[in-house]
Backbone as CSV, one residue per row, in Angstrom:
resi,resn,N_x,N_y,N_z,CA_x,CA_y,CA_z,C_x,C_y,C_z
1,MET,28.652,-19.271,7.184,28.729,-18.134,8.086,28.022,-18.617,9.110
2,PRO,28.480,-17.909,10.285,28.240,-17.921,11.808,26.803,-18.074,11.865
3,ALA,25.979,-18.769,13.197,24.801,-18.624,13.211,24.689,-17.384,13.525
4,HIS,25.121,-16.394,14.429,25.139,-14.767,14.461,24.733,-13.992,13.186
5,SER,25.212,-14.268,12.276,25.714,-13.573,11.204,24.263,-13.985,10.454
6,ARG,23.775,-14.957,10.597,22.351,-15.253,9.762,21.171,-14.465,10.648
7,ASN,21.192,-15.082,11.816,20.063,-14.617,12.459,20.138,-12.946,12.477
8,TYR,21.494,-11.855,12.328,21.394,-10.570,11.988,20.740,-10.439,10.506
9,LEU,20.692,-11.435,9.959,20.693,-10.658,8.689,19.220,-11.141,8.014
10,LYS,18.568,-12.103,9.327,17.300,-12.600,9.007,16.359,-11.402,9.919
11,ARG,16.742,-10.826,11.574,15.810,-9.970,11.584,16.097,-8.593,11.209
12,GLY,16.590,-8.644,10.173,16.422,-6.862,9.288,18.257,-6.147,9.586
13,GLY,19.276,-7.265,10.127,20.189,-6.288,10.042,20.693,-5.147,9.137
14,GLY,20.259,-5.867,7.975,21.246,-5.463,6.951,19.991,-4.137,6.132
15,ALA,18.917,-3.969,6.835,17.651,-2.681,6.411,18.436,-1.237,6.647
16,HIS,18.123,-0.535,5.924,18.072,0.861,5.609,17.529,1.513,6.680
17,ARG,18.171,2.680,7.381,17.403,3.254,8.561,16.633,4.330,7.880
18,VAL,15.426,4.797,7.654,14.694,5.966,7.259,14.241,6.357,8.972
19,ALA,14.569,7.625,8.580,14.035,8.558,9.620,12.009,8.555,9.212
20,PHE,11.601,8.661,10.317,10.312,8.601,10.833,9.676,10.089,9.691
21,GLU,10.259,10.954,9.787,9.464,12.404,8.741,9.415,11.485,7.266
22,ASP,10.181,11.326,6.868,10.800,10.241,5.420,9.453,9.582,5.003
23,ALA,9.429,8.415,6.233,8.613,7.527,5.792,6.948,7.629,6.185
24,LEU,6.986,9.159,6.369,5.218,9.534,6.213,5.081,10.282,4.396
25,MET,6.253,10.542,3.828,6.229,10.546,2.497,6.503,9.763,1.677
26,VAL,5.595,8.854,0.868,6.085,8.174,-0.254,6.020,8.474,-1.118
27,PRO,6.665,7.757,-2.266,6.315,8.813,-3.534,5.695,7.564,-4.615
28,ALA,4.192,8.657,-4.386,3.466,7.846,-5.260,3.412,7.453,-6.802
29,ASP,3.831,8.694,-7.091,4.377,8.247,-8.997,5.546,8.783,-9.080
30,ALA,6.618,7.554,-9.781,8.243,8.076,-10.003,7.916,9.251,-11.250
31,ALA,6.945,8.679,-12.046,7.180,9.570,-13.320,7.151,11.216,-12.857
32,THR,6.069,11.577,-11.971,5.811,13.074,-11.988,6.359,13.233,-10.651
33,GLY,7.272,12.212,-9.305,7.870,12.739,-8.502,6.765,13.376,-7.419
34,SER,5.265,12.677,-7.720,4.785,13.603,-6.656,4.833,12.751,-5.374
35,VAL,4.413,12.875,-4.140,3.999,12.056,-2.837,2.592,12.407,-2.653
36,VAL,2.839,10.869,-1.671,1.145,11.007,-0.742,1.322,11.128,0.334
37,ASP,0.393,11.785,1.054,0.547,11.993,2.642,-0.403,11.136,3.020
38,ILE,0.263,9.734,3.733,-0.123,8.824,4.551,-1.387,8.861,5.200
39,VAL,-1.357,10.111,6.071,-2.393,10.397,6.626,-3.602,11.053,6.520
40,ALA,-3.215,11.407,5.111,-4.671,12.287,4.321,-5.026,10.778,3.700
41,LEU,-4.310,9.589,3.082,-4.634,8.259,2.561,-5.621,7.627,3.392
42,ASP,-5.088,7.410,4.708,-5.286,6.729,5.681,-7.149,7.759,5.659
43,ARG,-7.278,8.269,5.717,-8.472,8.916,6.517,-9.268,8.927,4.733
44,ALA,-9.057,9.210,4.015,-9.540,8.794,2.898,-9.957,7.033,2.566
45,LEU,-9.238,6.631,3.052,-9.325,5.377,2.931,-10.485,4.513,3.525
46,GLU,-10.586,5.716,4.533,-11.508,4.663,5.905,-12.777,5.670,5.267
47,ARG,-13.078,6.644,4.409,-14.097,6.574,3.908,-14.526,6.097,3.019
48,PHE,-13.697,5.524,1.632,-13.867,4.598,1.190,-14.348,3.087,1.724
49,ALA,-13.765,2.896,2.274,-14.689,1.707,3.491,-15.779,1.334,3.382
50,GLU,-16.356,2.513,3.579,-17.805,2.786,4.105,-18.677,2.742,2.746
51,ILE,-17.650,2.523,1.582,-18.735,3.083,0.364,-18.191,1.287,-0.149
52,ASP,-17.228,1.143,-0.406,-16.932,-0.520,-0.504,-15.596,-0.821,-0.022
53,ALA,-16.249,-1.734,1.136,-14.948,-2.517,2.134,-13.862,-3.891,1.176
54,ARG,-14.240,-4.147,-0.145,-13.666,-4.909,-0.404,-12.689,-4.304,-1.269
55,LYS,-12.887,-2.959,-1.958,-12.017,-1.855,-3.012,-11.029,-1.707,-1.682
56,SER,-11.658,-0.960,-0.844,-10.388,-0.399,0.096,-9.735,-1.627,0.467
57,GLN,-9.667,-3.004,0.972,-8.995,-3.613,1.582,-8.258,-4.375,0.609
58,VAL,-8.436,-4.279,-1.050,-7.444,-4.399,-1.664,-6.407,-2.912,-2.071
59,VAL,-6.724,-2.285,-1.583,-5.905,-1.142,-1.726,-4.686,-0.950,-0.157
60,GLU,-5.102,-2.008,0.775,-4.711,-2.061,2.120,-3.591,-2.983,1.437
61,LEU,-3.739,-3.744,1.392,-3.007,-5.236,0.802,-2.065,-5.004,-0.579
62,ARG,-2.648,-4.047,-1.019,-1.637,-3.675,-1.968,-0.616,-2.634,-1.782
63,PHE,-1.085,-1.563,-1.000,-0.472,-0.039,-0.980,0.462,-0.418,0.266
64,PHE,0.154,-1.272,1.159,0.425,-0.927,2.739,0.920,-2.108,2.487
65,GLY,0.454,-2.835,2.371,0.864,-4.535,2.523,2.131,-5.040,1.503
66,GLY,2.341,-3.921,0.448,2.642,-4.612,-0.866,2.605,-6.292,-1.330
67,LEU,1.448,-6.246,-1.455,0.836,-7.867,-1.828,1.107,-7.274,-3.734
68,SER,1.067,-8.309,-4.271,1.404,-8.194,-5.823,-0.452,-8.518,-6.057
69,VAL,-0.740,-8.150,-7.358,-2.302,-8.357,-7.625,-2.619,-10.259,-7.398
70,GLU,-1.544,-10.884,-7.781,-2.076,-12.216,-7.558,-1.482,-12.658,-5.885
71,GLU,-0.996,-12.188,-4.863,-1.281,-12.358,-3.729,-2.626,-11.830,-3.074
72,SER,-2.652,-10.632,-3.998,-3.897,-10.017,-3.115,-4.963,-11.145,-3.572
73,ALA,-5.304,-11.268,-4.963,-6.652,-12.047,-5.151,-6.719,-13.785,-4.014
74,LYS,-5.147,-14.620,-4.010,-5.642,-15.177,-2.920,-6.336,-14.757,-1.206
75,VAL,-5.154,-13.917,-0.693,-5.900,-13.408,0.363,-7.305,-13.077,0.536
76,ARG,-7.665,-12.333,-0.798,-9.365,-11.854,-0.809,-10.196,-13.385,-1.246
77,ARG,-9.756,-13.969,-1.874,-10.293,-15.337,-2.453,-11.000,-14.620,-3.469
78,VAL,-10.512,-14.137,-4.046,-10.970,-13.257,-5.253,-10.375,-13.479,-6.716
79,SER,-10.872,-13.819,-7.762,-10.127,-13.929,-9.336,-9.026,-12.228,-9.201
80,VAL,-8.372,-12.790,-10.281,-6.743,-11.525,-10.355,-7.709,-10.772,-11.210
81,GLU,-8.686,-10.781,-12.238,-9.564,-9.521,-12.709,-10.339,-8.729,-12.035
82,THR,-10.921,-9.502,-10.619,-12.013,-9.097,-9.871,-10.713,-7.701,-8.863
83,VAL,-9.554,-8.396,-8.418,-8.391,-7.382,-7.557,-7.941,-6.238,-9.003
84,LYS,-7.618,-6.883,-10.115,-7.503,-5.731,-10.427,-8.355,-4.477,-11.513
85,ARG,-9.767,-4.678,-11.129,-10.774,-4.096,-11.648,-10.926,-2.871,-10.013
86,ASP,-10.839,-3.559,-9.275,-11.188,-3.215,-7.346,-9.959,-1.982,-7.080
87,TRP,-8.629,-2.560,-7.811,-7.626,-1.605,-8.054,-7.799,-0.290,-8.609
88,ARG,-8.101,-0.572,-9.958,-8.167,0.200,-11.138,-9.205,1.580,-10.200
89,LEU,-10.242,1.012,-10.212,-11.357,1.941,-9.060,-11.280,2.468,-7.840
90,ALA,-10.701,2.134,-7.590,-10.468,2.386,-6.257,-9.177,3.406,-6.083
91,LYS,-8.013,3.254,-7.322,-7.064,4.168,-7.270,-7.841,5.643,-7.780
92,LEU,-8.518,5.366,-8.722,-9.614,6.572,-9.259,-10.141,7.112,-8.469
93,TRP,-10.721,6.458,-7.390,-11.858,6.740,-6.247,-11.048,7.872,-5.220
94,LEU,-9.906,7.091,-4.967,-8.619,7.885,-3.948,-8.197,8.924,-4.588
95,SER,-7.773,8.916,-5.976,-7.111,9.870,-6.216,-7.758,11.185,-6.562
96,ARG,-9.092,11.309,-6.988,-10.250,12.242,-6.786,-10.584,12.705,-5.312
97,GLU,-10.356,11.522,-4.008,-10.411,12.347,-3.155,-9.904,13.005,-2.237
98,LEU,-8.468,12.720,-2.781,-7.117,13.306,-2.119,-6.744,14.712,-2.928
99,ARG,-7.499,14.591,-4.383,-7.338,16.086,-4.483,-8.171,17.352,-4.211
100,LEU,-9.730,16.774,-4.084,-10.452,17.287,-3.224,-9.522,18.202,-1.619
101,THR,-9.412,16.989,-1.125,-9.176,17.894,0.399,-7.622,18.851,0.409
């Protein structure tokens, strides 16, 4: 494969284009087809960070960063079980918060 072809793929040349408006609405639950308003989620996450910064950071790593539980644990330097617990509690808090807004 020529060098320019490798660089094309390396730089995201094979990526699918997504309209900006479509990117703002991310599926939250494939089973229900519901979507999350990214702006509302970001605002709720800012409020959550004031209450519990560690759990908020786990949400950022998992949801926005796309990291796995194991990767998030490494980044945060905590156990996998701690990340699982933080993720579960953060999802509950954010779900409740987003329903109220």
